[in-house]
SEVEX-892413 format. One record per residue: x, y, z of N, C-alpha, C, O in turn; residue in three letters. Coordinates in steps of 0.2 Angstrom, whole numbers, padded with zeros to 4 digits, always signed. Atoms other than C-alpha are relative to their C-alpha. Last residue first. Example, Ala and Ser with C-alpha at 12.3 -4.5 7.8 and 13.67 -1.06 7.14 Angstrom:
BEGIN
-0004-0006-0001+0068-0005+0036-0004+0005+0003-0001+0011+0004SER
+0004-0006+0000+0062-0022+0039+0004+0006+0000+0009+0005+0003ALA
This chain:
BEGIN
+0002+0004-0006-0092-0333+0013-0005-0005-0002-0007-0008+0003UNK
+0007+0001+0001-0083-0328-0004-0002-0004+0007+0001-0009+0009UNK
+0002+0004-0006-0066-0319-0002-0008-0001-0002-0011+0004-0003UNK
+0009+0000-0001-0059-0311-0018+0000-0005+0006+0004-0010+0006UNK
+0002+0005-0005-0041-0305-0022-0007+0000+0002-0011+0005+0001UNK
+0006-0001-0002-0034-0294-0036-0002-0006+0004+0000-0011+0002UNK
+0002+0007-0002-0016-0291-0039-0007+0001+0003-0008+0005+0007UNK
+0002+0002-0007-0015-0273-0046-0001-0008+0000-0004-0010-0004UNK
+0001+0007-0001-0007-0267-0063-0001-0001+0008+0003+0002+0011UNK
+0007+0002-0001-0009-0248-0065-0002-0007+0002-0007-0008+0004UNK
+0001+0007+0002+0009-0244-0061-0007-0001+0001-0010-0002+0006UNK
-0007+0003+0000+0016-0225-0059-0001-0008-0002+0003-0010-0006UNK
-0005-0003+0004+0002-0213-0065+0006-0005+0000+0011-0004-0004UNK
-0006-0002-0004-0012-0224-0058+0006+0002-0004+0007-0001-0009UNK
-0003-0006+0002-0029-0227-0064+0005+0002+0005+0004+0003+0011UNK
+0003-0007-0003-0033-0244-0061+0004+0006-0003+0009+0005-0006UNK
-0003-0007+0002-0030-0261-0070-0004+0005+0003-0010+0005+0003UNK
+0005-0005+0002-0035-0278-0063+0004+0007-0002+0009+0008+0001UNK
-0003-0007+0000-0023-0293-0062-0006+0004-0003-0009+0002-0008UNK
-0003-0002+0005-0029-0311-0056+0002+0007+0000+0004+0010+0006UNK
+0005+0002+0006-0040-0320-0044+0003+0002-0007+0001+0000-0012UNK
-0004-0004+0006-0028-0322-0029-0005-0002-0006-0007-0008-0007UNK
-0004+0004+0005-0039-0330-0014+0002+0005-0007-0002+0009-0009UNK
+0001-0002+0007-0044-0321+0001+0003-0004-0004+0009-0006-0003UNK
+0004+0005+0004-0044-0332+0017-0002+0003-0007-0006+0000-0010UNK
+0008+0000-0002-0040-0318+0030-0003-0004-0006-0009-0003-0007UNK
+0001+0003-0007-0021-0325+0030-0008+0002+0001-0011-0001+0005UNK
-0001+0007+0000-0021-0322+0010-0001-0003+0007-0005-0008+0008UNK
+0005+0002+0004-0026-0304+0012-0001-0008+0000-0006-0010+0001UNK
+0006-0002-0004-0014-0300+0026-0007-0003-0004-0011-0006-0001UNK
+0000+0005-0005+0000-0308+0016-0006+0000+0004-0009-0005+0006UNK
+0001+0007+0003-0004-0299+0000+0000-0005+0006-0004-0010+0006UNK
+0008+0000+0002-0005-0283+0010-0001-0006-0003-0007-0008-0002UNK
+0004+0000-0006+0013-0286+0018-0008-0001-0002-0012-0005+0002UNK
+0000+0007-0004+0020-0291+0001-0004+0000+0006-0007-0005+0008UNK
+0002-0001-0007+0016-0274-0008-0002-0007+0004-0007-0009+0006UNK
-0004+0000-0005+0026-0277-0022-0001+0002+0007+0003+0002+0012UNK
-0004+0006-0001+0014-0283-0034+0005+0000+0005+0007-0005+0007UNK
-0005-0001+0004+0003-0268-0029+0004-0007+0000+0004-0010+0006UNK
-0005-0002-0003-0014-0272-0020+0006+0000-0006+0005-0004-0011UNK
-0005+0001+0005-0032-0277-0023+0006+0004+0003+0005+0008+0007UNK
-0006-0005-0001-0046-0281-0013+0005-0001-0004+0005-0006-0008UNK
-0005+0000+0005-0063-0290-0015+0005+0006+0003+0003+0010+0007UNK
-0004-0006-0002-0077-0296-0003+0006-0001-0005+0009-0006-0007UNK
-0005+0000+0006-0092-0307-0007+0004+0006+0002+0002+0011+0003UNK
-0004+0006-0002-0104-0311+0008+0005-0001-0005+0009-0006-0005UNK
-0006+0001+0005-0113-0295+0010+0005-0006+0001+0008-0007+0007UNK
+0002+0004+0006-0129-0297+0020+0004+0000-0006+0003-0003-0011UNK
+0005-0004+0004-0128-0284+0034-0002-0003-0007-0006-0001-0010UNK
+0005-0001-0004-0119-0296+0046-0006+0004-0003-0012+0004-0001UNK
+0004+0006+0001-0108-0300+0032-0006+0000+0005-0011-0003+0003UNK
+0003+0000+0007-0103-0282+0032-0004-0006-0001-0009-0006-0004UNK
+0006-0006-0001-0099-0281+0051-0004-0001-0007-0010-0001-0007UNK
+0006+0002-0005-0090-0299+0051-0006+0006+0000-0012+0005+0000UNK
+0004+0006+0002-0080-0294+0036-0006-0002+0004-0011-0003+0001UNK
+0004-0003+0005-0074-0277+0043-0005-0006-0003-0011-0005-0004UNK
+0005-0004-0002-0070-0285+0059-0004+0003-0005-0010+0004-0005UNK
+0006+0004-0003-0061-0299+0051-0006+0004+0002-0011+0003+0001UNK
+0004+0003+0007-0051-0287+0039-0006-0004+0004-0011-0004+0001UNK
+0004-0006+0004-0046-0276+0055-0004-0004-0006-0010-0002-0006UNK
+0007-0002-0005-0041-0292+0065-0004+0005-0004-0010+0004-0004UNK
+0005+0005+0001-0030-0297+0049-0006+0001+0005-0011+0000+0003UNK
+0003-0001+0007-0022-0280+0048-0005-0006+0000-0011-0005-0002UNK
+0006-0004-0001-0019-0280+0067-0003+0000-0007-0009+0002-0007UNK
+0006+0003+0004-0007-0295+0065-0006+0004+0001-0012+0001+0001UNK
+0004+0004-0005+0006-0288+0078-0007-0003-0004-0012-0004+0000UNK
-0003+0007-0003+0019-0284+0066-0004-0003+0005-0002-0009+0007UNK
-0003+0004+0006+0016-0265+0064+0002-0007+0003+0005-0007+0008UNK
+0002+0007+0000+0005-0259+0079+0003-0005-0005+0001-0010-0006UNK
-0001+0003-0008+0013-0243+0083-0002-0007+0000+0001-0010+0005UNK
-0007+0003-0001+0015-0240+0064+0002-0003+0006+0006-0007+0007UNK
-0005-0005-0004-0004-0237+0064+0007-0004+0000+0008-0010+0002UNK
+0000+0001-0008-0013-0248+0052+0005+0004+0003+0011+0004+0000UNK
-0007-0002-0004-0018-0244+0034-0001-0001+0007-0006-0001+0010UNK
-0001+0003-0007-0032-0250+0022+0007+0001+0003+0012+0000-0001UNK
-0003-0005-0004-0035-0238+0007+0001-0003+0007+0001+0002+0011UNK
-0005-0005+0004-0048-0249-0002+0003+0003+0006+0000+0004+0012UNK
-0004-0003-0006-0059-0264+0004+0006+0004-0003+0010+0001-0006UNK
-0007-0001+0001-0072-0268-0009+0004+0003+0005+0002+0009+0006UNK
-0002-0007-0003-0089-0275-0004+0008+0000-0002+0011-0005-0002UNK
-0006+0001-0004-0098-0287-0015+0003+0007+0003+0001+0012+0001UNK
-0003-0007-0002-0115-0289-0022+0006-0001+0004+0006-0006+0008UNK
+0002-0003-0007-0118-0307-0028+0003+0007+0000+0008+0008-0003UNK
+0007-0002-0001-0117-0312-0047-0002+0004+0007-0006+0008+0008UNK
+0001-0005+0004-0099-0313-0052-0008+0003+0000-0010+0007-0003UNK
+0007-0001-0001-0093-0325-0039-0001+0007-0004+0002+0012-0002UNK
+0004+0006-0002-0077-0334-0043-0007+0002+0000-0011-0002-0002UNK
+0003+0000-0006-0069-0319-0052-0004-0006+0002-0006-0009-0003UNK
+0007+0001-0001-0058-0323-0066-0002+0001+0008+0001-0002+0012UNK
+0002+0006-0005-0041-0320-0073-0007+0000+0001-0010+0002-0004UNK
-0004+0006+0003-0035-0305-0082+0001-0005+0005+0005-0005+0009UNK
-0005+0004-0004-0049-0294-0074+0004-0005-0005+0001-0008-0009UNK
-0005+0004+0005-0061-0282-0082+0005-0002+0004+0008+0002+0008UNK
+0004+0002+0005-0075-0275-0071+0004-0005-0005+0001-0010-0008UNK
+0000+0007-0001-0065-0273-0055-0004-0004-0006-0005-0010-0007UNK
-0007+0003+0000-0059-0256-0058+0000-0007-0001+0005-0010-0003UNK
-0002+0001+0006-0077-0250-0060+0007-0003-0002+0008-0005-0007UNK
-0007-0004+0001-0081-0255-0043+0002-0001-0008+0004-0006-0010UNK
-0005+0002+0006-0099-0262-0042+0006+0005+0000+0005+0011+0000UNK
+0003-0002+0007-0107-0260-0025+0005-0002-0005+0011-0004-0004UNK
+0004+0004+0003-0102-0259-0007-0003+0001-0006-0006+0006-0007UNK
+0004-0002+0005-0087-0249-0004-0004-0005-0002-0001-0010-0005UNK
+0004+0006+0001-0077-0251+0012-0005+0002-0004-0010+0006-0002UNK
+0007-0002+0004-0064-0237+0014-0002-0007-0002+0002-0011-0005UNK
+0002+0004+0007-0050-0243+0027-0006+0004-0003-0011+0006+0001UNK
+0005-0003+0004-0041-0235+0042-0002-0004-0006+0003-0008-0009UNK
+0000+0003+0007-0031-0241+0057-0006+0004-0004-0011+0007-0001UNK
-0006+0004+0001-0026-0236+0075+0000-0003-0007+0005-0006-0009UNK
+0000+0002+0007-0039-0223+0080+0007-0003-0002+0012+0001-0001UNK
-0005-0004+0004-0039-0222+0098+0000-0003-0006-0001-0009-0007UNK
+0002-0006+0002-0055-0227+0108+0005+0004-0004+0004+0010-0005UNK
+0002-0003-0006-0048-0242+0117-0001+0008-0002+0001+0013+0002UNK
-0002+0004-0005-0040-0248+0101-0001+0005+0007+0001+0011+0008UNK
-0002-0004-0005-0050-0241+0086+0003-0005+0006+0000-0010+0006UNK
-0001+0005-0006-0051-0247+0069+0003+0004+0006+0007+0008+0005UNK
-0006+0000-0004-0058-0234+0058+0000-0006+0004-0005-0009+0006UNK
+0000+0004-0006-0070-0235+0043+0006+0001+0004+0012+0001+0001UNK
-0006+0000-0004-0073-0223+0029-0001-0004+0006-0007-0003+0009UNK
-0003+0006+0001-0088-0227+0017+0007-0001+0003+0010-0006+0003UNK
+0003+0006-0006-0101-0215+0023+0004-0006-0002+0002-0012+0000UNK
+0004+0006+0003-0099-0205+0007-0002-0005+0004-0006-0010+0002UNK
+0006-0003+0003-0094-0189+0016-0004-0005-0003-0010-0005-0002UNK
+0004-0002-0006-0081-0199+0026-0007+0003-0002-0012+0001+0001UNK
+0003+0006-0003-0074-0206+0010-0005+0001+0006-0011-0002+0006UNK
+0005+0003+0005-0073-0189+0003-0003-0006+0002-0009-0007+0002UNK
+0006-0003-0001-0064-0183+0018-0006-0002-0004-0012-0001-0003UNK
+0002+0002-0007-0051-0197+0017-0007+0004+0001-0012+0001+0002UNK
+0002+0007+0001-0048-0194-0002-0004-0002+0006-0009-0005+0006UNK
+0007+0000+0003-0048-0175+0001-0003-0007-0001-0009-0008-0001UNK
+0006-0003-0004-0035-0177+0014-0007+0000-0003-0012-0001+0000UNK
-0002-0006-0003-0023-0188+0003-0006+0002+0005-0011-0002+0005UNK
+0006-0004-0002-0023-0206-0004+0003+0006+0004+0008+0006+0006UNK
+0006+0004-0002-0014-0204-0016+0001-0005+0006+0007-0008+0006UNK
+0005-0005-0003+0000-0191-0018-0007-0003+0003-0011+0000+0007UNK
+0003-0006+0004+0009-0201-0030-0005+0005+0002-0008+0008-0002UNK
-0005-0005+0000+0019-0213-0019-0002+0006-0005+0003+0009-0007UNK
+0002-0005-0005+0004-0224-0013+0005+0006+0000+0006+0010+0004UNK
+0007-0001-0002+0011-0239-0021+0000+0005+0005+0003+0005+0011UNK
+0002-0006+0003+0029-0237-0028-0008+0001+0002-0010+0007+0000UNK
+0006-0001+0003+0035-0251-0017-0001+0007-0003+0000+0011+0001UNK
-0001+0000+0008+0053-0253-0013-0007+0000-0004-0007-0001-0010UNK
+0000+0007+0002+0050-0258+0006+0001+0000-0008+0001-0005-0011UNK
-0005+0003-0003+0055-0240+0012+0001-0007-0003+0007-0010-0004UNK
-0005-0003+0004+0042-0232-0001+0007-0004+0003+0012-0006-0001UNK
-0001+0003+0007+0029-0244+0007+0006+0003-0004+0009-0001-0007UNK
-0001+0009+0000+0033-0240+0025+0001-0002-0007+0006-0005-0008UNK
-0007+0001-0002+0034-0221+0021+0002-0007+0000+0007-0009-0002UNK
-0003-0001+0006+0016-0222+0013+0008+0000+0001+0012-0003-0004UNK
+0000+0006+0004+0010-0232+0028+0004+0002-0007+0007-0002-0009UNK
-0005+0005-0003+0017-0218+0040+0000-0006-0006+0005-0008-0008UNK
-0007-0003+0002+0008-0205+0029+0005-0005+0003+0010-0006-0001UNK
-0001+0001+0008-0008-0216+0029+0006+0003-0001+0010-0001-0005UNK
+0000+0007+0002-0008-0217+0048+0002-0002-0007+0005-0006-0009UNK
-0006+0001-0004-0005-0198+0051+0002-0008-0001+0007-0010-0003UNK
-0005-0002+0004-0019-0195+0039+0007-0002+0002+0011-0003-0002UNK
-0001+0004+0005-0030-0206+0049+0005+0002-0005+0009-0002-0008UNK
-0003+0006-0002-0026-0197+0065+0000-0005-0006+0005-0009-0006UNK
-0008-0002-0001-0029-0180+0056+0003-0006+0003+0009-0008+0000UNK
-0004-0001+0006-0046-0186+0049+0008+0001+0002+0012-0002-0002UNK
-0005+0005+0001-0054-0194+0064+0005+0001-0005+0010-0002-0005UNK
-0005-0001-0005-0064-0179+0070+0006-0005+0000+0010-0005+0004UNK
-0004-0006+0002-0072-0178+0052+0005+0001+0006+0011+0003+0005UNK
+0002-0006+0000-0079-0196+0056+0005+0006-0001+0011+0004+0000UNK
-0005-0006-0001-0074-0213+0052-0005+0006+0000-0010+0006-0003UNK
+0000-0004+0005-0088-0227+0055+0006+0007+0001+0006+0010+0006UNK
+0004-0005+0000-0082-0238+0069+0000+0004-0007+0006+0004-0009UNK
+0001-0003+0006-0074-0255+0071-0005+0005+0001-0010+0004+0004UNK
+0007+0000+0003-0068-0260+0088+0000+0003-0007+0005+0006-0009UNK
+0001-0003+0006-0052-0266+0096-0007+0000-0002-0010-0005-0001UNK
+0006+0003+0003-0051-0269+0115+0000+0004-0007+0000+0010-0007UNK
+0005-0004+0002-0033-0265+0121-0006-0004-0002-0005-0010-0004UNK
+0002+0000+0006-0023-0279+0130-0006+0005-0002-0011+0005+0002UNK
+0008+0001+0001-0018-0275+0148+0000+0001-0008+0002+0006-0011UNK
């Protein structure tokens, strides 16, 4: 029987499950040759801060946490300058950060489903512009973004000790 997938605000009770998912994602990225998330970020402090700020979201499969993302509505300082151009510079936007799926569901297109649930939820609240970024070597994330109809907009810079350049994507509904 197929599980029912739902989106829910992350709670402190979800932290251990989220950290397990994040740690598996870090190992997956490292094995794929990406330096993304190899400098200690994100960590328990990052996740607990997300939850305290009410920006942490979990994907659940029949009440079990199988995915995590931080969704932040409002100006993201990292997105102010772009080598390229945003299509929409006037509407409020939501940035999807720290998205990861349980390795138990890898290859099952759950990232796309998670994106759809996030987009549908926030669009229902009036947000119609979404942004996401990723490392150049993170092909799976680029694929998920493009499959969710995000369009490549250029390169942004973030604070990162390994590689500050990120591919930036945008979706306008």
